[in-house]
DSSP file (Angstrom, degrees, kcal/mol; ACC not computed):
  #  RESIDUE AA STRUCTURE BP1 BP2  ACC     N-H-->O    O-->H-N    N-H-->O    O-->H-N    TCO  KAPPA ALPHA  PHI   PSI    X-CA   Y-CA   Z-CA
    1    1 A M              0   0    0      0, 0.0     0, 0.0     0, 0.0     0, 0.0   0.000 360.0 360.0 360.0 128.8  264.6  -28.5  247.2
    2    2 A Q        -     0   0    0      1,-0.1     2,-0.1     2,-0.0     0, 0.0  -0.570 360.0-113.4 -78.2 138.9  262.9  -31.7  246.3
    3    3 A P        -     0   0    0      0, 0.0     2,-1.0     0, 0.0    -1,-0.1  -0.463  26.2-118.7 -71.1 147.1  261.2  -33.7  249.1
    4    4 A D    >   -     0   0    0      1,-0.2     3,-1.5    -2,-0.1     4,-0.3  -0.763  28.3-174.6 -88.4 100.3  262.8  -37.0  249.9
    5    5 A H  T 3  S+     0   0    0     -2,-1.0     3,-0.4     1,-0.3    -1,-0.2   0.661  82.9  55.8 -72.9 -14.6  259.9  -39.5  249.2
    6    6 A N  T >> S+     0   0    0      1,-0.2     3,-1.4     2,-0.1     4,-0.5   0.398  78.8  96.1 -95.6   2.6  262.0  -42.4  250.6
    7    7 A N  H X> S+     0   0    0     -3,-1.5     3,-1.3     1,-0.3     4,-0.7   0.837  72.7  65.9 -60.7 -32.0  262.6  -40.7  253.9
    8    8 A W  H 34 S+     0   0    0     -3,-0.4     3,-0.4    -4,-0.3    -1,-0.3   0.771  91.1  64.9 -61.8 -24.6  259.7  -42.6  255.4
    9    9 A L  H <4 S+     0   0    0     -3,-1.4    -1,-0.3     1,-0.2    -2,-0.2   0.857 106.9  42.0 -64.9 -32.1  261.7  -45.8  255.0
   10   10 A N  H << S+     0   0    0     -3,-1.3     2,-0.5    -4,-0.5    -1,-0.2   0.501 106.5  69.9 -93.6  -5.6  264.2  -44.4  257.5
   11   11 A S     <  -     0   0    0     -4,-0.7     2,-0.4    -3,-0.4    -1,-0.0  -0.956  55.6-176.4-122.0 130.6  261.8  -43.0  260.1
   12   12 A M        -     0   0    0     -2,-0.5     2,-0.2     0, 0.0    -3,-0.0  -0.902  28.4-116.8-115.9 146.9  259.6  -45.0  262.3
   13   13 A E        -     0   0    0     -2,-0.4    -2,-0.0     1,-0.1     0, 0.0  -0.572  34.4-107.2 -82.5 152.6  257.1  -43.6  264.7
   14   14 A S     >  -     0   0    0     -2,-0.2     4,-2.2     1,-0.1     5,-0.2  -0.361  24.5-114.7 -74.4 155.8  257.6  -44.1  268.4
   15   15 A P  H  > S+     0   0    0      0, 0.0     4,-2.5     0, 0.0     5,-0.2   0.848 116.9  57.1 -58.9 -34.5  255.3  -46.5  270.3
   16   16 A T  H  > S+     0   0    0      2,-0.2     4,-2.6     1,-0.2     5,-0.2   0.919 107.1  48.0 -60.3 -45.1  253.9  -43.6  272.3
   17   17 A R  H  > S+     0   0    0      2,-0.2     4,-2.6     1,-0.2     5,-0.2   0.917 110.9  50.9 -63.2 -43.7  252.9  -41.8  269.1
   18   18 A T  H  X S+     0   0    0     -4,-2.2     4,-2.5     1,-0.2    -2,-0.2   0.936 112.4  46.7 -59.4 -47.8  251.3  -45.0  267.8
   19   19 A I  H  X S+     0   0    0     -4,-2.5     4,-2.8     2,-0.2     5,-0.2   0.920 111.5  51.0 -62.4 -44.0  249.3  -45.4  271.0
   20   20 A A  H  X S+     0   0    0     -4,-2.6     4,-2.5     1,-0.2    -1,-0.2   0.909 111.3  48.0 -62.0 -41.5  248.3  -41.8  271.0
   21   21 A K  H  X S+     0   0    0     -4,-2.6     4,-2.3     2,-0.2    -1,-0.2   0.908 112.3  49.6 -63.7 -41.9  247.0  -42.0  267.5
   22   22 A A  H  X S+     0   0    0     -4,-2.5     4,-2.2    -5,-0.2    -2,-0.2   0.913 112.3  47.2 -66.0 -41.3  245.1  -45.2  268.3
   23   23 A V  H  X S+     0   0    0     -4,-2.8     4,-2.6     2,-0.2    -2,-0.2   0.904 112.6  48.4 -64.6 -43.8  243.5  -43.7  271.4
   24   24 A S  H  X S+     0   0    0     -4,-2.5     4,-2.2    -5,-0.2    -1,-0.2   0.887 112.7  49.3 -65.7 -37.3  242.5  -40.5  269.5
   25   25 A W  H  X S+     0   0    0     -4,-2.3     4,-2.3    -5,-0.2    -2,-0.2   0.914 111.6  48.6 -67.5 -41.9  241.0  -42.6  266.6
   26   26 A Q  H  X S+     0   0    0     -4,-2.2     4,-3.0     2,-0.2    -2,-0.2   0.912 110.4  51.2 -64.6 -41.5  239.1  -44.8  269.1
   27   27 A L  H  X S+     0   0    0     -4,-2.6     4,-2.7     2,-0.2     5,-0.2   0.923 110.1  49.8 -63.6 -42.3  237.7  -41.7  270.9
   28   28 A L  H  X S+     0   0    0     -4,-2.2     4,-2.5     1,-0.2    -1,-0.2   0.916 112.7  46.6 -57.2 -43.8  236.6  -40.3  267.6
   29   29 A G  H  X S+     0   0    0     -4,-2.3     4,-2.7     2,-0.2     5,-0.2   0.903 111.6  51.7 -67.5 -41.1  234.9  -43.5  266.7
   30   30 A L  H  X S+     0   0    0     -4,-3.0     4,-2.1     2,-0.2    -2,-0.2   0.930 112.4  45.9 -60.8 -46.6  233.3  -43.7  270.2
   31   31 A F  H  X S+     0   0    0     -4,-2.7     4,-2.4     2,-0.2    -2,-0.2   0.946 114.5  46.7 -63.5 -47.6  231.9  -40.2  269.9
   32   32 A S  H  X S+     0   0    0     -4,-2.5     4,-2.7     1,-0.2     5,-0.2   0.898 113.1  49.1 -65.6 -38.4  230.6  -40.7  266.3
   33   33 A M  H  X S+     0   0    0     -4,-2.7     4,-3.0     2,-0.2    -1,-0.2   0.876 109.9  52.0 -66.7 -35.6  229.0  -44.0  267.2
   34   34 A T  H  X S+     0   0    0     -4,-2.1     4,-2.3    -5,-0.2    -2,-0.2   0.920 111.5  46.8 -65.1 -42.5  227.3  -42.5  270.2
   35   35 A L  H  X S+     0   0    0     -4,-2.4     4,-2.4     2,-0.2    -2,-0.2   0.931 114.4  46.0 -64.8 -45.4  225.9  -39.7  268.1
   36   36 A I  H  X S+     0   0    0     -4,-2.7     4,-1.9     2,-0.2    -2,-0.2   0.931 113.5  50.0 -62.2 -46.9  224.7  -42.1  265.4
   37   37 A G  H  X S+     0   0    0     -4,-3.0     4,-2.5     1,-0.2     6,-0.4   0.876 110.7  49.9 -59.6 -38.3  223.2  -44.4  268.1
   38   38 A Y  H  X S+     0   0    0     -4,-2.3     4,-3.1     2,-0.2    -2,-0.2   0.924 108.6  52.0 -66.0 -44.8  221.4  -41.5  269.7
   39   39 A L  H  < S+     0   0    0     -4,-2.4    -2,-0.2     1,-0.2    -1,-0.2   0.849 116.8  40.3 -61.5 -34.5  220.0  -40.3  266.4
   40   40 A F  H  < S+     0   0    0     -4,-1.9    -2,-0.2    -5,-0.2    -1,-0.2   0.855 130.8  23.9 -81.6 -35.1  218.6  -43.7  265.7
   41   41 A T  H  < S-     0   0    0     -4,-2.5    -3,-0.2    -5,-0.2    -2,-0.2   0.727  83.4-138.0-104.7 -26.2  217.4  -44.6  269.3
   42   42 A G  S  < S+     0   0    0     -4,-3.1     2,-0.5    -5,-0.4    -4,-0.1   0.532  71.0 110.7  76.7   4.7  216.8  -41.4  271.0
   43   43 A S     >  -     0   0    0     -6,-0.4     4,-2.3     1,-0.1    -1,-0.2  -0.958  56.0-160.7-117.9 124.5  218.5  -42.9  274.1
   44   44 A V  H  > S+     0   0    0     -2,-0.5     4,-3.0     2,-0.2     5,-0.2   0.892  97.2  51.9 -64.9 -40.9  221.8  -41.8  275.4
   45   45 A T  H  > S+     0   0    0      2,-0.2     4,-2.4     1,-0.2     5,-0.2   0.954 113.0  42.7 -62.7 -50.6  222.1  -45.1  277.4
   46   46 A A  H  > S+     0   0    0      2,-0.2     4,-2.5     1,-0.2     5,-0.2   0.921 115.7  49.9 -61.0 -44.6  221.4  -47.2  274.3
   47   47 A A  H  X S+     0   0    0     -4,-2.3     4,-2.6     1,-0.2    -2,-0.2   0.934 111.6  47.7 -62.1 -46.8  223.6  -45.1  272.2
   48   48 A G  H  X S+     0   0    0     -4,-3.0     4,-2.4     2,-0.2    -1,-0.2   0.886 112.2  49.5 -60.7 -40.4  226.5  -45.3  274.6
   49   49 A S  H  X S+     0   0    0     -4,-2.4     4,-2.4    -5,-0.2     5,-0.2   0.917 112.0  48.8 -66.5 -41.9  226.2  -49.0  275.0
   50   50 A L  H  X S+     0   0    0     -4,-2.5     4,-2.6    -5,-0.2     5,-0.2   0.919 111.4  49.8 -61.7 -44.1  226.2  -49.4  271.2
   51   51 A A  H  X S+     0   0    0     -4,-2.6     4,-2.0    -5,-0.2    -2,-0.2   0.899 111.5  47.9 -63.3 -42.6  229.2  -47.2  270.9
   52   52 A V  H  X S+     0   0    0     -4,-2.4     4,-2.4     2,-0.2     5,-0.2   0.935 113.6  47.3 -63.7 -47.1  231.2  -49.1  273.6
   53   53 A V  H  X S+     0   0    0     -4,-2.4     4,-2.6     1,-0.2     5,-0.2   0.922 113.6  46.2 -62.7 -45.6  230.4  -52.5  272.1
   54   54 A T  H  X S+     0   0    0     -4,-2.6     4,-2.7    -5,-0.2    -1,-0.2   0.864 111.4  53.5 -67.0 -33.1  231.2  -51.5  268.5
   55   55 A T  H  X S+     0   0    0     -4,-2.0     4,-2.2    -5,-0.2    -2,-0.2   0.932 111.5  45.2 -63.8 -44.3  234.5  -49.9  269.7
   56   56 A L  H  X S+     0   0    0     -4,-2.4     4,-2.3     2,-0.2     5,-0.2   0.937 115.2  46.9 -67.4 -43.9  235.5  -53.1  271.5
   57   57 A I  H  X S+     0   0    0     -4,-2.6     4,-2.7     1,-0.2     5,-0.2   0.928 112.5  50.7 -63.2 -43.1  234.5  -55.3  268.6
   58   58 A G  H  X S+     0   0    0     -4,-2.7     4,-2.4    -5,-0.2    -1,-0.2   0.876 108.8  51.5 -60.7 -38.9  236.3  -52.9  266.2
   59   59 A A  H  X S+     0   0    0     -4,-2.2     4,-2.2     2,-0.2    -1,-0.2   0.918 112.0  45.7 -66.0 -43.7  239.5  -53.0  268.3
   60   60 A V  H  X S+     0   0    0     -4,-2.3     4,-2.1     2,-0.2    -2,-0.2   0.923 113.0  49.6 -65.7 -42.9  239.6  -56.8  268.4
   61   61 A C  H  X S+     0   0    0     -4,-2.7     4,-2.8    -5,-0.2    -2,-0.2   0.900 110.0  52.9 -62.5 -39.0  238.9  -57.0  264.6
   62   62 A Y  H  X S+     0   0    0     -4,-2.4     4,-2.6     2,-0.2    -2,-0.2   0.934 109.3  47.3 -62.9 -45.6  241.7  -54.5  264.0
   63   63 A V  H  X S+     0   0    0     -4,-2.2     4,-2.2     2,-0.2    -1,-0.2   0.910 113.9  47.4 -61.3 -42.9  244.3  -56.5  266.0
   64   64 A L  H  X S+     0   0    0     -4,-2.1     4,-2.3     2,-0.2    -1,-0.2   0.913 112.0  50.4 -63.4 -45.2  243.3  -59.7  264.2
   65   65 A H  H  X S+     0   0    0     -4,-2.8     4,-2.3     1,-0.2    -2,-0.2   0.909 111.5  48.7 -60.4 -42.8  243.4  -58.0  260.8
   66   66 A E  H  X S+     0   0    0     -4,-2.6     4,-1.9     2,-0.2    -1,-0.2   0.906 109.5  52.3 -63.8 -43.1  246.9  -56.6  261.6
   67   67 A R  H  X S+     0   0    0     -4,-2.2     4,-0.6     2,-0.2    -1,-0.2   0.905 110.1  48.5 -63.2 -41.6  248.2  -60.0  262.8
   68   68 A V  H >< S+     0   0    0     -4,-2.3     3,-1.3     1,-0.2     4,-0.3   0.940 111.5  49.4 -61.3 -48.6  247.0  -61.6  259.5
   69   69 A W  H >< S+     0   0    0     -4,-2.3     3,-1.3     1,-0.3    -1,-0.2   0.784 100.3  64.9 -65.0 -27.1  248.6  -58.9  257.4
   70   70 A N  H 3< S+     0   0    0     -4,-1.9    -1,-0.3     1,-0.3    -2,-0.2   0.739  99.4  53.9 -64.7 -21.6  251.9  -59.3  259.3
   71   71 A R  T << S+     0   0    0     -3,-1.3     2,-0.5    -4,-0.6    -1,-0.3   0.529  94.0  84.9 -89.5  -6.1  252.1  -62.8  257.8
   72   72 A I    <   -     0   0    0     -3,-1.3    -4,-0.0    -4,-0.3     0, 0.0  -0.852  55.9-170.1-103.4 123.2  251.7  -61.5  254.3
   73   73 A S    >   +     0   0    0     -2,-0.5     3,-2.0     2,-0.1    11,-0.3   0.682  47.6 118.7 -88.6 -14.3  254.9  -60.3  252.6
   74   74 A W  T 3  S+     0   0    0      1,-0.3    11,-0.2    11,-0.2    -2,-0.1  -0.229  82.7   9.2 -54.0 128.9  253.2  -58.7  249.5
   75   75 A G  T 3  S+     0   0    0      9,-1.9    -1,-0.3     1,-0.3     2,-0.2   0.464  90.5 138.2  82.2   0.9  254.0  -55.0  249.3
   76   76 A R    <   -     0   0    0     -3,-2.0     8,-2.6     1,-0.0     2,-0.5  -0.527  43.2-145.6 -78.2 148.6  256.6  -54.8  252.1
   77   77 A V  B     -A   83   0A   0      6,-0.2     6,-0.2    -2,-0.2     2,-0.1  -0.960  11.9-150.0-116.6 127.2  259.7  -52.7  251.4
   78   78 A D    >   -     0   0    0      4,-2.3     3,-1.8    -2,-0.5   -69,-0.0  -0.256  39.7 -85.7 -87.4-176.4  263.1  -53.9  252.9
   79   79 A S  T 3  S+     0   0    0      1,-0.3    -1,-0.1     2,-0.1    -2,-0.0   0.685 128.0  56.0 -62.9 -21.8  265.9  -51.7  254.0
   80   80 A L  T 3  S-     0   0    0      2,-0.1    -1,-0.3     0, 0.0     3,-0.1   0.478 118.2-109.5 -89.5  -4.2  267.3  -51.6  250.4
   81   81 A G  S <  S+     0   0    0     -3,-1.8     2,-0.3     1,-0.3    -2,-0.1   0.531  71.4 139.8  89.8   5.7  264.0  -50.3  249.1
   82   82 A T        -     0   0    0      1,-0.0    -4,-2.3    -5,-0.0     2,-0.4  -0.641  45.7-134.7 -85.6 144.2  263.0  -53.4  247.2
   83   83 A T  B     -A   77   0A   0     -2,-0.3    -6,-0.2    -6,-0.2     2,-0.2  -0.781  12.1-126.8-101.1 137.8  259.4  -54.4  247.3
   84   84 A S              0   0    0     -8,-2.6    -9,-1.9    -2,-0.4    -1,-0.0  -0.517 360.0 360.0 -76.9 151.0  258.2  -58.0  248.0
   85   85 A R              0   0    0    -11,-0.2   -11,-0.2    -2,-0.2    -1,-0.1   0.351 360.0 360.0-113.0 360.0  255.8  -59.4  245.4
């Protein structure tokens, strides 16, 4: 049986799933930035502060980036499967 590559057009993820993915991604980023900060500074406090600040800045930049892309029609697929150019 062939997979239906257009199935993603008909399925949207729930808001809860989207939030769970965003939180897990942010936690992964927070952990990795803390580790990198610690390796560079040798201080857990400085590393944690750096990680929190970069996570907050990253979250704001992500939201702004998404809002800009929501205004661009290029590459969108409508319900008939046609792509905007």
